[in-house]
A tleap script that builds the chain and sets N, CA, C and O, in Angstrom:
source leaprc.protein.ff14SB
mol = sequence {
  NMET ASP LEU LYS VAL LYS GLU GLY GLN VAL
  TRP LYS TYR ASP ASN ARG GLU GLY GLU GLU
  ASP SER ARG VAL ILE ILE LEU LYS ILE GLU
  GLU SER LYS ASP ASP SER MET VAL VAL HIE
  ALA GLN ILE SER GLY ILE LYS ILE TYR ASN
  PRO ASN SER GLY GLU ILE ILE GLU GLU ILE
  THR HIE MET PRO PHE SER ILE GLU ALA LEU
  GLY ALA SER ILE SER GLU LEU MET GLY GLU
  CYS GLU ILE PRO ASP TYR GLU ASP GLY TYR
  ASN SER TRP LYS ARG GLU TYR ILE ASN GLY
  ASN ALA GLY VAL PHE THR ILE SER ILE GLY
  GLU ALA VAL LYS TYR MET ASP ASP ALA VAL
  ASN CSER
}
set mol.1.N position { 2.040 11.392 15.589 }
set mol.1.CA position { 2.197 9.957 15.808 }
set mol.1.C position { 3.680 9.621 15.795 }
set mol.1.O position { 4.427 10.122 14.955 }
set mol.2.N position { 4.091 8.805 16.692 }
set mol.2.CA position { 5.505 8.477 16.844 }
set mol.2.C position { 5.801 7.099 16.260 }
set mol.2.O position { 6.365 6.242 16.940 }
set mol.3.N position { 5.427 6.890 15.027 }
set mol.3.CA position { 5.643 5.613 14.355 }
set mol.3.C position { 7.006 5.655 13.671 }
set mol.3.O position { 7.287 6.570 12.898 }
set mol.4.N position { 7.841 4.680 13.950 }
set mol.4.CA position { 9.203 4.649 13.415 }
set mol.4.C position { 9.258 3.797 12.149 }
set mol.4.O position { 9.724 2.658 12.177 }
set mol.5.N position { 8.782 4.352 11.052 }
set mol.5.CA position { 8.910 3.665 9.772 }
set mol.5.C position { 9.828 4.482 8.890 }
set mol.5.O position { 9.918 5.704 9.009 }
set mol.6.N position { 10.509 3.774 7.998 }
set mol.6.CA position { 11.355 4.479 7.045 }
set mol.6.C position { 11.320 3.750 5.709 }
set mol.6.O position { 10.955 2.578 5.622 }
set mol.7.N position { 11.698 4.462 4.707 }
set mol.7.CA position { 11.692 3.932 3.347 }
set mol.7.C position { 12.602 2.719 3.252 }
set mol.7.O position { 13.720 2.718 3.769 }
set mol.8.N position { 12.101 1.683 2.580 }
set mol.8.CA position { 12.858 0.454 2.396 }
set mol.8.C position { 12.545 -0.629 3.411 }
set mol.8.O position { 12.997 -1.763 3.260 }
set mol.9.N position { 11.776 -0.300 4.448 }
set mol.9.CA position { 11.419 -1.329 5.434 }
set mol.9.C position { 10.359 -2.283 4.879 }
set mol.9.O position { 9.519 -1.905 4.063 }
set mol.10.N position { 10.426 -3.531 5.349 }
set mol.10.CA position { 9.461 -4.572 4.989 }
set mol.10.C position { 8.748 -4.981 6.273 }
set mol.10.O position { 9.395 -5.319 7.264 }
set mol.11.N position { 7.417 -4.951 6.258 }
set mol.11.CA position { 6.611 -5.233 7.440 }
set mol.11.C position { 5.576 -6.322 7.176 }
set mol.11.O position { 5.069 -6.451 6.062 }
set mol.12.N position { 5.270 -7.097 8.202 }
set mol.12.CA position { 4.064 -7.916 8.221 }
set mol.12.C position { 2.919 -6.965 8.534 }
set mol.12.O position { 3.120 -5.927 9.165 }
set mol.13.N position { 1.726 -7.320 8.096 }
set mol.13.CA position { 0.571 -6.465 8.353 }
set mol.13.C position { -0.667 -7.335 8.549 }
set mol.13.O position { -0.595 -8.561 8.471 }
set mol.14.N position { -1.775 -6.701 8.797 }
set mol.14.CA position { -3.054 -7.375 9.035 }
set mol.14.C position { -3.606 -7.975 7.733 }
set mol.14.O position { -4.632 -7.526 7.223 }
set mol.15.N position { -2.929 -8.974 7.212 }
set mol.15.CA position { -3.264 -9.548 5.908 }
set mol.15.C position { -4.606 -10.287 5.919 }
set mol.15.O position { -5.175 -10.588 6.968 }
set mol.16.N position { -5.076 -10.560 4.720 }
set mol.16.CA position { -6.301 -11.334 4.549 }
set mol.16.C position { -5.987 -12.818 4.718 }
set mol.16.O position { -4.842 -13.240 4.554 }
set mol.17.N position { -7.003 -13.598 5.043 }
set mol.17.CA position { -6.835 -15.040 5.178 }
set mol.17.C position { -6.316 -15.613 3.862 }
set mol.17.O position { -6.795 -15.255 2.786 }
set mol.18.N position { -5.338 -16.498 3.960 }
set mol.18.CA position { -4.735 -17.105 2.774 }
set mol.18.C position { -3.563 -16.312 2.222 }
set mol.18.O position { -2.905 -16.752 1.279 }
set mol.19.N position { -3.296 -15.148 2.800 }
set mol.19.CA position { -2.197 -14.308 2.334 }
set mol.19.C position { -1.211 -14.030 3.474 }
set mol.19.O position { -0.679 -12.927 3.600 }
set mol.20.N position { -0.983 -15.041 4.286 }
set mol.20.CA position { -0.155 -14.884 5.484 }
set mol.20.C position { 1.287 -14.487 5.179 }
set mol.20.O position { 1.961 -13.915 6.036 }
set mol.21.N position { 1.769 -14.783 3.972 }
set mol.21.CA position { 3.132 -14.407 3.601 }
set mol.21.C position { 3.208 -13.030 2.951 }
set mol.21.O position { 4.282 -12.591 2.539 }
set mol.22.N position { 2.081 -12.359 2.861 }
set mol.22.CA position { 2.044 -11.029 2.258 }
set mol.22.C position { 2.826 -10.035 3.119 }
set mol.22.O position { 2.846 -10.142 4.345 }
set mol.23.N position { 3.460 -9.079 2.466 }
set mol.23.CA position { 4.267 -8.073 3.142 }
set mol.23.C position { 3.999 -6.700 2.537 }
set mol.23.O position { 3.534 -6.580 1.403 }
set mol.24.N position { 4.300 -5.678 3.313 }
set mol.24.CA position { 4.221 -4.301 2.840 }
set mol.24.C position { 5.630 -3.716 2.853 }
set mol.24.O position { 6.369 -3.858 3.828 }
set mol.25.N position { 5.987 -3.059 1.759 }
set mol.25.CA position { 7.282 -2.390 1.637 }
set mol.25.C position { 7.019 -0.888 1.648 }
set mol.25.O position { 6.186 -0.394 0.888 }
set mol.26.N position { 7.725 -0.165 2.507 }
set mol.26.CA position { 7.594 1.289 2.574 }
set mol.26.C position { 8.413 1.887 1.431 }
set mol.26.O position { 9.633 1.731 1.389 }
set mol.27.N position { 7.738 2.572 0.505 }
set mol.27.CA position { 8.382 3.131 -0.675 }
set mol.27.C position { 8.823 4.573 -0.476 }
set mol.27.O position { 9.939 4.953 -0.830 }
set mol.28.N position { 7.926 5.365 0.095 }
set mol.28.CA position { 8.172 6.811 0.208 }
set mol.28.C position { 7.278 7.341 1.324 }
set mol.28.O position { 6.148 6.887 1.498 }
set mol.29.N position { 7.795 8.299 2.070 }
set mol.29.CA position { 7.028 8.969 3.117 }
set mol.29.C position { 7.102 10.461 2.810 }
set mol.29.O position { 8.184 11.019 2.627 }
set mol.30.N position { 5.928 11.098 2.756 }
set mol.30.CA position { 5.919 12.524 2.438 }
set mol.30.C position { 4.753 13.219 3.126 }
set mol.30.O position { 3.802 12.584 3.581 }
set mol.31.N position { 4.856 14.529 3.188 }
set mol.31.CA position { 3.795 15.337 3.761 }
set mol.31.C position { 2.723 15.556 2.701 }
set mol.31.O position { 3.032 15.801 1.535 }
set mol.32.N position { 1.460 15.467 3.115 }
set mol.32.CA position { 0.361 15.676 2.174 }
set mol.32.C position { -0.005 17.148 2.113 }
set mol.32.O position { 0.565 17.969 2.832 }
set mol.33.N position { -0.960 17.478 1.249 }
set mol.33.CA position { -1.360 18.875 1.106 }
set mol.33.C position { -2.084 19.411 2.339 }
set mol.33.O position { -2.243 20.624 2.479 }
set mol.34.N position { -2.528 18.517 3.246 }
set mol.34.CA position { -3.151 18.977 4.493 }
set mol.34.C position { -2.200 18.827 5.690 }
set mol.34.O position { -2.632 18.823 6.842 }
set mol.35.N position { -0.910 18.705 5.399 }
set mol.35.CA position { 0.150 18.629 6.415 }
set mol.35.C position { 0.181 17.336 7.219 }
set mol.35.O position { 0.884 17.259 8.226 }
set mol.36.N position { -0.564 16.319 6.798 }
set mol.36.CA position { -0.448 15.008 7.437 }
set mol.36.C position { 0.582 14.195 6.657 }
set mol.36.O position { 1.025 14.611 5.586 }
set mol.37.N position { 0.959 13.047 7.191 }
set mol.37.CA position { 1.962 12.223 6.523 }
set mol.37.C position { 1.299 11.141 5.686 }
set mol.37.O position { 0.346 10.496 6.124 }
set mol.38.N position { 1.815 10.949 4.478 }
set mol.38.CA position { 1.354 9.899 3.579 }
set mol.38.C position { 2.489 8.895 3.425 }
set mol.38.O position { 3.635 9.266 3.171 }
set mol.39.N position { 2.153 7.618 3.583 }
set mol.39.CA position { 3.135 6.551 3.397 }
set mol.39.C position { 2.747 5.795 2.138 }
set mol.39.O position { 1.650 5.244 2.041 }
set mol.40.N position { 3.654 5.777 1.183 }
set mol.40.CA position { 3.432 5.068 -0.077 }
set mol.40.C position { 4.018 3.670 0.086 }
set mol.40.O position { 5.154 3.509 0.533 }
set mol.41.N position { 3.236 2.668 -0.280 }
set mol.41.CA position { 3.640 1.290 -0.010 }
set mol.41.C position { 3.375 0.384 -1.201 }
set mol.41.O position { 2.505 0.646 -2.032 }
set mol.42.N position { 4.150 -0.686 -1.258 }
set mol.42.CA position { 3.908 -1.794 -2.187 }
set mol.42.C position { 3.437 -2.972 -1.351 }
set mol.42.O position { 3.991 -3.248 -0.287 }
set mol.43.N position { 2.423 -3.661 -1.830 }
set mol.43.CA position { 1.905 -4.827 -1.131 }
set mol.43.C position { 2.219 -6.044 -2.003 }
set mol.43.O position { 1.794 -6.106 -3.157 }
set mol.44.N position { 2.957 -7.005 -1.458 }
set mol.44.CA position { 3.309 -8.208 -2.226 }
set mol.44.C position { 2.776 -9.445 -1.512 }
set mol.44.O position { 2.460 -9.410 -0.323 }
set mol.45.N position { 2.685 -10.530 -2.261 }
set mol.45.CA position { 2.217 -11.787 -1.694 }
set mol.45.C position { 0.705 -11.879 -1.558 }
set mol.45.O position { 0.195 -12.651 -0.747 }
set mol.46.N position { -0.013 -11.087 -2.358 }
set mol.46.CA position { -1.471 -11.137 -2.328 }
set mol.46.C position { -1.975 -12.067 -3.424 }
set mol.46.O position { -1.203 -12.520 -4.268 }
set mol.47.N position { -3.259 -12.343 -3.405 }
set mol.47.CA position { -3.868 -13.214 -4.417 }
set mol.47.C position { -5.200 -12.613 -4.846 }
set mol.47.O position { -6.239 -12.870 -4.237 }
set mol.48.N position { -5.152 -11.810 -5.901 }
set mol.48.CA position { -6.356 -11.206 -6.455 }
set mol.48.C position { -6.539 -11.763 -7.861 }
set mol.48.O position { -5.681 -11.575 -8.723 }
set mol.49.N position { -7.649 -12.442 -8.090 }
set mol.49.CA position { -7.931 -12.989 -9.411 }
set mol.49.C position { -8.356 -11.863 -10.336 }
set mol.49.O position { -9.236 -11.072 -9.997 }
set mol.50.N position { -7.729 -11.791 -11.509 }
set mol.50.CA position { -8.087 -10.802 -12.514 }
set mol.50.C position { -8.930 -11.492 -13.582 }
set mol.50.O position { -8.393 -12.257 -14.383 }
set mol.51.N position { -10.241 -11.239 -13.612 }
set mol.51.CA position { -11.098 -11.925 -14.575 }
set mol.51.C position { -10.812 -11.534 -16.024 }
set mol.51.O position { -11.150 -12.288 -16.936 }
set mol.52.N position { -10.202 -10.381 -16.255 }
set mol.52.CA position { -9.894 -9.953 -17.623 }
set mol.52.C position { -8.760 -10.760 -18.239 }
set mol.52.O position { -8.793 -11.082 -19.426 }
set mol.53.N position { -7.757 -11.087 -17.430 }
set mol.53.CA position { -6.604 -11.829 -17.953 }
set mol.53.C position { -6.617 -13.292 -17.540 }
set mol.53.O position { -5.924 -14.116 -18.137 }
set mol.54.N position { -7.407 -13.617 -16.515 }
set mol.54.CA position { -7.416 -14.975 -15.990 }
set mol.54.C position { -6.214 -15.266 -15.099 }
set mol.54.O position { -5.993 -16.410 -14.701 }
set mol.55.N position { -5.442 -14.235 -14.788 }
set mol.55.CA position { -4.237 -14.408 -13.975 }
set mol.55.C position { -4.477 -13.945 -12.540 }
set mol.55.O position { -5.476 -13.292 -12.240 }
set mol.56.N position { -3.555 -14.292 -11.676 }
set mol.56.CA position { -3.585 -13.864 -10.280 }
set mol.56.C position { -2.643 -12.672 -10.117 }
set mol.56.O position { -1.470 -12.745 -10.484 }
set mol.57.N position { -3.161 -11.581 -9.566 }
set mol.57.CA position { -2.343 -10.416 -9.238 }
set mol.57.C position { -1.683 -10.714 -7.894 }
set mol.57.O position { -2.374 -10.981 -6.911 }
set mol.58.N position { -0.365 -10.670 -7.845 }
set mol.58.CA position { 0.366 -11.004 -6.625 }
set mol.58.C position { 0.964 -9.791 -5.932 }
set mol.58.O position { 1.522 -9.905 -4.841 }
set mol.59.N position { 0.848 -8.619 -6.572 }
set mol.59.CA position { 1.425 -7.440 -5.950 }
set mol.59.C position { 0.715 -6.185 -6.441 }
set mol.59.O position { 0.306 -6.092 -7.598 }
set mol.60.N position { 0.581 -5.236 -5.543 }
set mol.60.CA position { 0.105 -3.900 -5.889 }
set mol.60.C position { 1.317 -2.996 -5.709 }
set mol.60.O position { 1.828 -2.852 -4.599 }
set mol.61.N position { 1.770 -2.395 -6.787 }
set mol.61.CA position { 3.052 -1.694 -6.764 }
set mol.61.C position { 3.011 -0.343 -6.063 }
set mol.61.O position { 4.055 0.165 -5.653 }
set mol.62.N position { 1.820 0.255 -5.914 }
set mol.62.CA position { 1.730 1.542 -5.215 }
set mol.62.C position { 0.358 1.717 -4.586 }
set mol.62.O position { -0.669 1.624 -5.259 }
set mol.63.N position { 0.361 1.973 -3.281 }
set mol.63.CA position { -0.854 2.332 -2.545 }
set mol.63.C position { -0.478 3.390 -1.515 }
set mol.63.O position { 0.453 3.185 -0.736 }
set mol.64.N position { -1.188 4.525 -1.498 }
set mol.64.CA position { -0.909 5.563 -0.501 }
set mol.64.C position { -1.786 5.381 0.741 }
set mol.64.O position { -2.996 5.189 0.627 }
set mol.65.N position { -1.177 5.441 1.916 }
set mol.65.CA position { -1.894 5.283 3.184 }
set mol.65.C position { -1.607 6.469 4.099 }
set mol.65.O position { -0.533 7.069 4.052 }
set mol.66.N position { -2.593 6.789 4.932 }
set mol.66.CA position { -2.312 7.742 6.005 }
set mol.66.C position { -1.360 7.054 6.979 }
set mol.66.O position { -1.360 5.828 7.083 }
set mol.67.N position { -0.570 7.816 7.673 }
set mol.67.CA position { 0.363 7.242 8.653 }
set mol.67.C position { -0.408 6.502 9.741 }
set mol.67.O position { 0.076 5.500 10.269 }
set mol.68.N position { -1.607 6.987 10.082 }
set mol.68.CA position { -2.423 6.342 11.101 }
set mol.68.C position { -2.908 4.972 10.642 }
set mol.68.O position { -2.877 4.011 11.411 }
set mol.69.N position { -3.357 4.880 9.392 }
set mol.69.CA position { -3.821 3.596 8.856 }
set mol.69.C position { -2.672 2.595 8.775 }
set mol.69.O position { -2.838 1.423 9.112 }
set mol.70.N position { -1.517 3.059 8.330 }
set mol.70.CA position { -0.360 2.177 8.262 }
set mol.70.C position { 0.026 1.700 9.658 }
set mol.70.O position { 0.263 0.511 9.871 }
set mol.71.N position { 0.088 2.623 10.599 }
set mol.71.CA position { 0.486 2.283 11.965 }
set mol.71.C position { -0.441 1.282 12.615 }
set mol.71.O position { -0.003 0.436 13.393 }
set mol.72.N position { -1.735 1.374 12.296 }
set mol.72.CA position { -2.708 0.446 12.858 }
set mol.72.C position { -2.671 -0.914 12.167 }
set mol.72.O position { -3.265 -1.871 12.665 }
set mol.73.N position { -1.982 -1.016 11.026 }
set mol.73.CA position { -1.970 -2.240 10.220 }
set mol.73.C position { -0.722 -3.087 10.387 }
set mol.73.O position { -0.800 -4.315 10.387 }
set mol.74.N position { 0.438 -2.436 10.532 }
set mol.74.CA position { 1.688 -3.192 10.558 }
set mol.74.C position { 1.900 -3.846 11.919 }
set mol.74.O position { 1.481 -3.326 12.953 }
set mol.75.N position { 2.571 -5.015 11.887 }
set mol.75.CA position { 2.709 -5.766 13.133 }
set mol.75.C position { 4.136 -6.180 13.466 }
set mol.75.O position { 4.484 -6.286 14.642 }
set mol.76.N position { 4.961 -6.413 12.465 }
set mol.76.CA position { 6.317 -6.886 12.753 }
set mol.76.C position { 7.261 -6.457 11.644 }
set mol.76.O position { 7.003 -6.708 10.467 }
set mol.77.N position { 8.362 -5.807 12.024 }
set mol.77.CA position { 9.383 -5.418 11.057 }
set mol.77.C position { 10.148 -6.663 10.636 }
set mol.77.O position { 10.710 -7.367 11.474 }
set mol.78.N position { 10.168 -6.933 9.326 }
set mol.78.CA position { 10.819 -8.128 8.794 }
set mol.78.C position { 12.233 -7.849 8.282 }
set mol.78.O position { 13.016 -8.776 8.076 }
set mol.79.N position { 12.553 -6.586 8.082 }
set mol.79.CA position { 13.874 -6.239 7.578 }
set mol.79.C position { 13.784 -5.053 6.637 }
set mol.79.O position { 12.832 -4.274 6.678 }
set mol.80.N position { 14.790 -4.934 5.791 }
set mol.80.CA position { 14.840 -3.852 4.822 }
set mol.80.C position { 15.192 -4.428 3.461 }
set mol.80.O position { 15.759 -5.515 3.353 }
set mol.81.N position { 14.845 -3.679 2.427 }
set mol.81.CA position { 15.152 -4.122 1.067 }
set mol.81.C position { 15.425 -2.900 0.197 }
set mol.81.O position { 15.202 -1.760 0.604 }
set mol.82.N position { 15.908 -3.168 -0.998 }
set mol.82.CA position { 16.055 -2.108 -1.975 }
set mol.82.C position { 14.647 -1.701 -2.397 }
set mol.82.O position { 13.788 -2.554 -2.618 }
set mol.83.N position { 14.418 -0.413 -2.505 }
set mol.83.CA position { 13.077 0.065 -2.868 }
set mol.83.C position { 12.799 -0.279 -4.332 }
set mol.83.O position { 13.550 0.113 -5.226 }
set mol.84.N position { 11.703 -1.022 -4.566 }
set mol.84.CA position { 11.369 -1.391 -5.945 }
set mol.84.C position { 10.863 -0.181 -6.737 }
set mol.84.O position { 10.518 0.849 -6.158 }
set mol.85.N position { 10.824 -0.315 -8.044 }
set mol.85.CA position { 10.343 0.736 -8.934 }
set mol.85.C position { 8.855 0.969 -8.677 }
set mol.85.O position { 8.056 0.037 -8.757 }
set mol.86.N position { 8.495 2.182 -8.375 }
set mol.86.CA position { 7.100 2.521 -8.114 }
set mol.86.C position { 6.711 3.851 -8.750 }
set mol.86.O position { 5.567 4.285 -8.617 }
set mol.87.N position { 7.635 4.496 -9.432 }
set mol.87.CA position { 7.437 5.859 -9.884 }
set mol.87.C position { 6.234 6.030 -10.808 }
set mol.87.O position { 5.544 7.045 -10.709 }
set mol.88.N position { 5.956 5.083 -11.698 }
set mol.88.CA position { 4.819 5.238 -12.613 }
set mol.88.C position { 3.514 5.356 -11.834 }
set mol.88.O position { 2.729 6.275 -12.067 }
set mol.89.N position { 3.283 4.423 -10.908 }
set mol.89.CA position { 2.064 4.463 -10.109 }
set mol.89.C position { 2.013 5.696 -9.223 }
set mol.89.O position { 0.971 6.339 -9.098 }
set mol.90.N position { 3.132 6.017 -8.616 }
set mol.90.CA position { 3.203 7.192 -7.747 }
set mol.90.C position { 2.911 8.457 -8.534 }
set mol.90.O position { 2.101 9.276 -8.101 }
set mol.91.N position { 3.556 8.635 -9.684 }
set mol.91.CA position { 3.374 9.850 -10.472 }
set mol.91.C position { 1.931 9.999 -10.950 }
set mol.91.O position { 1.394 11.107 -10.949 }
set mol.92.N position { 1.299 8.901 -11.359 }
set mol.92.CA position { -0.113 8.947 -11.760 }
set mol.92.C position { -0.974 9.372 -10.583 }
set mol.92.O position { -1.839 10.237 -10.718 }
set mol.93.N position { -0.731 8.755 -9.412 }
set mol.93.CA position { -1.483 9.114 -8.211 }
set mol.93.C position { -1.258 10.579 -7.857 }
set mol.93.O position { -2.221 11.297 -7.590 }
set mol.94.N position { -0.019 11.035 -7.849 }
set mol.94.CA position { 0.319 12.397 -7.429 }
set mol.94.C position { -0.380 13.428 -8.310 }
set mol.94.O position { -0.902 14.425 -7.813 }
set mol.95.N position { -0.387 13.186 -9.609 }
set mol.95.CA position { -1.049 14.091 -10.548 }
set mol.95.C position { -2.541 14.209 -10.195 }
set mol.95.O position { -3.087 15.309 -10.119 }
set mol.96.N position { -3.180 13.063 -9.982 }
set mol.96.CA position { -4.603 13.050 -9.642 }
set mol.96.C position { -4.858 13.618 -8.250 }
set mol.96.O position { -5.866 14.290 -8.031 }
set mol.97.N position { -3.968 13.357 -7.323 }
set mol.97.CA position { -4.094 13.870 -5.950 }
set mol.97.C position { -4.048 15.398 -5.945 }
set mol.97.O position { -4.867 16.044 -5.290 }
set mol.98.N position { -3.104 15.966 -6.663 }
set mol.98.CA position { -2.973 17.424 -6.745 }
set mol.98.C position { -4.238 18.039 -7.341 }
set mol.98.O position { -4.666 19.118 -6.930 }
set mol.99.N position { -4.830 17.346 -8.309 }
set mol.99.CA position { -6.051 17.835 -8.958 }
set mol.99.C position { -7.319 17.533 -8.164 }
set mol.99.O position { -8.417 17.899 -8.583 }
set mol.100.N position { -7.171 16.869 -7.024 }
set mol.100.CA position { -8.335 16.572 -6.188 }
set mol.100.C position { -9.121 15.346 -6.611 }
set mol.100.O position { -10.261 15.161 -6.183 }
set mol.101.N position { -8.519 14.495 -7.458 }
set mol.101.CA position { -9.221 13.315 -7.970 }
set mol.101.C position { -8.751 12.009 -7.359 }
set mol.101.O position { -9.239 10.947 -7.748 }
set mol.102.N position { -7.827 12.049 -6.421 }
set mol.102.CA position { -7.323 10.839 -5.762 }
set mol.102.C position { -7.064 11.179 -4.306 }
set mol.102.O position { -6.868 12.338 -3.940 }
set mol.103.N position { -7.067 10.143 -3.488 }
set mol.103.CA position { -6.869 10.352 -2.065 }
set mol.103.C position { -5.876 9.381 -1.479 }
set mol.103.O position { -5.012 8.836 -2.166 }
set mol.104.N position { -6.027 9.183 -0.191 }
set mol.104.CA position { -5.136 8.343 0.590 }
set mol.104.C position { -6.004 7.349 1.352 }
set mol.104.O position { -7.047 7.725 1.888 }
set mol.105.N position { -5.589 6.087 1.407 }
set mol.105.CA position { -6.332 5.097 2.178 }
set mol.105.C position { -6.224 5.418 3.667 }
set mol.105.O position { -5.132 5.635 4.192 }
set mol.106.N position { -7.365 5.443 4.329 }
set mol.106.CA position { -7.409 5.648 5.774 }
set mol.106.C position { -7.921 4.385 6.466 }
set mol.106.O position { -8.167 4.384 7.673 }
set mol.107.N position { -8.078 3.317 5.694 }
set mol.107.CA position { -8.480 2.016 6.219 }
set mol.107.C position { -7.236 1.146 6.331 }
set mol.107.O position { -6.169 1.518 5.844 }
set mol.108.N position { -7.369 -0.009 6.969 }
set mol.108.CA position { -6.209 -0.885 7.137 }
set mol.108.C position { -5.713 -1.395 5.788 }
set mol.108.O position { -6.430 -1.354 4.788 }
set mol.109.N position { -4.484 -1.871 5.782 }
set mol.109.CA position { -3.904 -2.422 4.555 }
set mol.109.C position { -4.741 -3.611 4.076 }
set mol.109.O position { -5.043 -3.712 2.887 }
set mol.110.N position { -5.116 -4.508 4.988 }
set mol.110.CA position { -5.942 -5.659 4.615 }
set mol.110.C position { -7.262 -5.236 3.991 }
set mol.110.O position { -7.705 -5.835 3.011 }
set mol.111.N position { -7.894 -4.206 4.550 }
set mol.111.CA position { -9.148 -3.701 3.987 }
set mol.111.C position { -8.916 -3.056 2.620 }
set mol.111.O position { -9.757 -3.177 1.729 }
set mol.112.N position { -7.781 -2.373 2.447 }
set mol.112.CA position { -7.462 -1.742 1.169 }
set mol.112.C position { -7.220 -2.800 0.084 }
set mol.112.O position { -7.619 -2.613 -1.066 }
set mol.113.N position { -6.569 -3.906 0.451 }
set mol.113.CA position { -6.366 -5.004 -0.503 }
set mol.113.C position { -7.716 -5.596 -0.889 }
set mol.113.O position { -7.948 -5.889 -2.062 }
set mol.114.N position { -8.604 -5.775 0.077 }
set mol.114.CA position { -9.953 -6.275 -0.212 }
set mol.114.C position { -10.687 -5.301 -1.134 }
set mol.114.O position { -11.372 -5.727 -2.064 }
set mol.115.N position { -10.552 -4.011 -0.885 }
set mol.115.CA position { -11.163 -2.989 -1.732 }
set mol.115.C position { -10.677 -3.135 -3.185 }
set mol.115.O position { -11.478 -3.076 -4.118 }
set mol.116.N position { -9.366 -3.324 -3.370 }
set mol.116.CA position { -8.802 -3.506 -4.704 }
set mol.116.C position { -9.327 -4.787 -5.353 }
set mol.116.O position { -9.648 -4.808 -6.542 }
set mol.117.N position { -9.409 -5.850 -4.557 }
set mol.117.CA position { -9.941 -7.123 -5.033 }
set mol.117.C position { -11.377 -6.931 -5.518 }
set mol.117.O position { -11.737 -7.370 -6.610 }
set mol.118.N position { -12.187 -6.276 -4.700 }
set mol.118.CA position { -13.583 -6.020 -5.066 }
set mol.118.C position { -13.669 -5.166 -6.332 }
set mol.118.O position { -14.531 -5.405 -7.178 }
set mol.119.N position { -12.788 -4.177 -6.471 }
set mol.119.CA position { -12.805 -3.303 -7.649 }
set mol.119.C position { -12.450 -4.067 -8.920 }
set mol.119.O position { -13.063 -3.853 -9.967 }
set mol.120.N position { -11.472 -4.949 -8.833 }
set mol.120.CA position { -11.049 -5.744 -10.001 }
set mol.120.C position { -12.136 -6.747 -10.385 }
set mol.120.O position { -12.321 -7.052 -11.564 }
set mol.121.N position { -12.845 -7.252 -9.396 }
set mol.121.CA position { -13.801 -8.333 -9.640 }
set mol.121.C position { -15.259 -7.881 -9.612 }
set mol.121.O position { -16.150 -8.711 -9.427 }
set mol.122.N position { -15.524 -6.590 -9.790 }
set mol.122.CA position { -16.925 -6.138 -9.794 }
set mol.122.C position { -17.451 -5.974 -11.206 }
set mol.122.O position { -18.609 -5.601 -11.395 }
savepdb mol mol.pdb
quit
């Protein structure tokens, strides 16, 4: 795939209704254990109600996507930024991924945010 993304870019994506200002930040791009590309991203500007705390989650600090899922989701490059801290989430994911207990989202970013929303609120 000839997708021109790089670390630090900020993109608009196929957001959910009511989250039109939501953005995806490219954190890290790496090769996976099956030789495909994984794009690690932060999603900001979301609105997920957390019933445990009663607060609104406005950002997911780390989500891994296949390059194909990311490419099908992003729509407009908004600029670049300093890469935010994501190492804790990434390292937890990487440990589980190596052990075969975690994967990569192959669905759109909007669908992945909905999946997280459903998981928090189930």
